[in-house]
LOFI-733063 format. One line per field, with one value per residue (C-alpha): residue in one letter; x negated, y, z negated. Coordinates in steps of 0.05 Angstrom, whole numbers, plus 5000, padded with zeros to 4 digits. Layout:
BEGIN
code = (A,...)
c1 = (X,...)
c2 = (Y,...)
c3 = (Z,...)
END
This chain:
BEGIN
code = (M,K,L,S,S,V,L,S,T,V,G,L,L,C,F,A,L,V,N,A,A,D,V,P,P,P,P,P,E,N,R,T,F,E,A,P,R,D,K,D,G,R,R,K,I,K,T,G,A,Q,F,G,K,T,G,A,R,I,D,V,C,P,S,G,D,C,T,N,G,Q,M,I,S,L,S,V,S,R,I,E,E,F,K,K,D,G,T,K,V,V,T,A,D,T,T,N,K,G,A,N,A,W,L,P,I,E,T,T,T,I,N,G,V,S,A,A,V,T,S,F,A,G,D,I,V,V,N,S,K,T,A,K,F,N,L,S,T,I,I,F,E,S,T,S,W,A,M,N,G,Q,Q,N,L,T,V,P,A,G,A,L,K,F,S,V,S,I,S,S,W,P,F,A,E,G,A,A,D,N,Y,L,Q,F,A,V,K,L,K,A,K,S,K,N,N,S,T,A,L,G,P,P,E,R,R,K,G,N,A,T,H,P,R,D,T,V,D,M,G,E,G,M,Y,M,D,A,P,T,N,A,V,I,D,G,T,D,T,S,I,S,A,E,I,N,S,H,H,D,V,V,E,Y,V,W,K,F,P,Q,F,K,T,G,I,Y,Y,D,P,V,V,G,T,T,D,A,S,A,S,V,T,T,D,S,S,S,G,V,S,V,A,M,V,A,S,S,L,I,A,G,L,A,A,L,S,F,A,F,F)
c1 = (2080,2065,2021,1973,1963,1950,1899,1865,1860,1833,1783,1757,1750,1711,1666,1651,1637,1590,1552,1548,1518,1464,1442,1389,1401,1361,1297,1300,1281,1237,1192,1163,1099,1094,1029,1019,1015,0970,0994,1004,1049,0997,0990,0925,0925,0971,0982,1052,1069,1129,1135,1187,1201,1206,1137,1107,1100,1056,1068,1013,1027,0961,0994,1052,1102,1123,1171,1128,1058,1009,1031,0992,1037,1013,1059,1042,1062,1037,0994,0975,0930,0888,0842,0770,0786,0840,0901,0954,0973,1027,1055,1076,1147,1153,1136,1205,1241,1259,1245,1182,1186,1144,1134,1149,1092,1051,0995,0933,0858,0810,0735,0748,0796,0871,0906,0975,0983,1036,1037,1078,1068,1101,1106,1104,1130,1081,1122,1153,1099,1081,1021,1010,1008,0990,0985,0963,0942,0912,0915,0861,0871,0795,0741,0724,0697,0718,0681,0695,0652,0581,0598,0613,0665,0675,0749,0762,0814,0882,0860,0896,0857,0896,0876,0899,0898,0919,0911,0937,0944,0963,0913,0927,0908,0837,0819,0751,0738,0806,0817,0871,0890,0920,0950,0979,1015,0981,1015,0995,1037,1008,1021,1048,1112,1101,1032,1026,0963,0922,0915,0871,0797,0748,0677,0633,0590,0518,0472,0472,0547,0576,0646,0685,0723,0790,0800,0874,0867,0865,0816,0862,0823,0819,0752,0752,0693,0661,0656,0710,0709,0722,0726,0689,0632,0616,0628,0622,0688,0710,0767,0795,0849,0904,0951,1015,1059,1072,1052,0981,0955,0891,0875,0826,0798,0784,0749,0782,0781,0794,0820,0832,0810,0806,0796,0794,0804,0813,0861,0857,0843,0786,0835,0822,0896,0907,0851,0858,0906,0918,0991,1034,1103,1157,1170,1139,1173,1162,1222,1243,1235,1302,1284,1281,1210,1170,1115,1063,1007,0974,0916,0916,0855,0845,0853,0928,0933)
c2 = (6055,6107,6166,6148,6079,6108,6157,6101,6058,6115,6132,6060,6059,6124,6099,6035,6074,6123,6067,6027,6087,6090,6018,6015,5964,5899,5897,5858,5785,5788,5838,5833,5861,5874,5893,5968,5998,6051,6114,6074,6023,5967,5924,5937,5866,5807,5788,5784,5767,5753,5761,5732,5728,5654,5628,5696,5667,5692,5671,5695,5689,5702,5708,5750,5695,5659,5614,5587,5605,5586,5601,5595,5592,5602,5604,5607,5539,5541,5578,5534,5536,5475,5455,5439,5364,5373,5372,5419,5474,5513,5527,5599,5610,5619,5686,5685,5711,5782,5844,5816,5831,5853,5928,5963,5953,6016,6038,6067,6075,6028,6030,6075,6026,6031,5975,5950,5937,5910,5874,5828,5847,5841,5800,5725,5690,5646,5612,5672,5721,5754,5761,5809,5781,5815,5786,5838,5835,5875,5867,5909,5936,5930,5886,5911,5887,5878,5866,5805,5822,5828,5791,5830,5794,5807,5812,5804,5848,5817,5770,5776,5788,5773,5788,5753,5790,5761,5797,5796,5720,5696,5640,5590,5616,5598,5576,5597,5552,5538,5552,5570,5532,5576,5536,5555,5509,5508,5493,5506,5501,5489,5535,5472,5452,5379,5377,5354,5382,5340,5357,5417,5402,5440,5455,5476,5538,5548,5600,5640,5637,5629,5611,5550,5547,5510,5485,5480,5461,5498,5548,5569,5578,5606,5632,5622,5654,5610,5670,5712,5775,5751,5806,5851,5802,5762,5690,5622,5584,5517,5495,5433,5409,5367,5327,5292,5263,5320,5376,5403,5452,5491,5497,5546,5538,5603,5603,5634,5710,5768,5821,5791,5760,5787,5743,5756,5702,5715,5679,5680,5642,5635,5615,5659,5663,5701,5752,5828,5839,5887,5867,5925,5893,5936,5893,5846,5780,5761,5718,5708,5636,5609,5609,5655,5629,5681,5728,5780,5830,5886,5917,5940,5940,5903,5971,5964,5932)
c3 = (1006,0953,0972,0915,0945,1015,0987,0948,1010,1052,0997,0995,1071,1071,1015,1054,1118,1084,1050,1114,1149,1096,1109,1164,1220,1213,1254,1320,1317,1379,1414,1484,1514,1588,1623,1632,1702,1732,1768,1832,1797,1796,1734,1698,1669,1678,1606,1577,1505,1461,1386,1338,1264,1252,1235,1253,1323,1380,1452,1499,1574,1611,1680,1654,1670,1607,1645,1702,1679,1625,1553,1488,1426,1355,1294,1220,1191,1118,1068,1009,0947,0929,0872,0888,0887,0940,0895,0920,0872,0909,0977,0992,1016,1091,1122,1154,1093,1071,1112,1144,1219,1278,1284,1351,1401,1409,1455,1423,1437,1401,1412,1471,1505,1513,1475,1455,1381,1333,1266,1223,1150,1083,1019,1014,0952,0913,0858,0822,0844,0910,0955,1013,1083,1149,1218,1268,1341,1398,1474,1508,1578,1591,1562,1492,1426,1353,1288,1245,1185,1212,1276,1340,1382,1456,1473,1548,1583,1573,1517,1450,1386,1323,1251,1187,1121,1054,0988,0916,0918,0847,0839,0784,0715,0696,0767,0794,0853,0884,0958,1008,1070,1124,1181,1249,1298,1366,1431,1503,1566,1636,1695,1728,1692,1712,1680,1608,1574,1527,1453,1435,1423,1380,1403,1346,1351,1330,1298,1362,1370,1300,1322,1342,1407,1411,1483,1499,1573,1640,1611,1553,1489,1418,1393,1318,1280,1227,1180,1147,1104,1032,0980,1029,1041,1103,1081,1115,1122,1150,1195,1228,1276,1244,1287,1265,1319,1367,1318,1323,1270,1265,1191,1161,1090,1053,0985,0924,0925,0878,0926,0994,1060,1131,1192,1268,1322,1397,1445,1521,1585,1635,1690,1750,1766,1701,1710,1719,1776,1833,1839,1862,1854,1823,1763,1713,1698,1626,1613,1542,1517,1493,1421,1361,1348,1386,1361,1360,1371,1329,1294,1222,1179,1113,1080,1097,1029)
END
């Protein structure tokens, strides 16, 4: 082989290696939260959680055991624009695409309480345009609170509060009263693997408690406020449970907006076996579910956009 050919080959290899070094590694598909421990090694709460890219999925495990304990799963299934008469205008491309991924889980102080936070944020494609999407969550170590517009929500220790933010949505030209449907798939698993839970049921709130509660069985629940922040203003919204075969969705209806929406539900359990613990074992078992559909926690404000 000629020396010039050898040098050319070496040069190409060096170029490829240098450029490969400049490319950051892809973010991990899944992230896992394990309950923090005090100075004596005891878990402060039992909660475990898993986060994955597909469907921006959240798996909350109140007992810390995602294999043998309760598990509440939520995953974004669709974001769609409709006309006032119910005619569908467009469905956004799935949140799974592009660089959208869960950020590393961090511990911070919110409202004076230590909390674990993470978020799943990025662009979603709406026809040939884009909108901004953010799914963020918090797990508090002690009972705390959060504001959803003018509403103060109590967040029990170990419960997961998640926030949904959507902005820059390219509504159809000339539209003034279209609306968005934001849907998440709901699924709950019993702490007894041989027990099949019934379908989720919604209990409507009232003027004193302006939120609906979705009962998923065995004390597992989602508190869903009946107001959202639309263009900075507390606004009444509606929601419903849709069931089709084995798929159950909780669907929120948000009115057309100019800047964006911000909305704050809470997920947890009242089951005593998943309450604050004094366990002093040396490890926490939060087994990964054999699926790439696992997802997340975090807290970022609407100002993120």
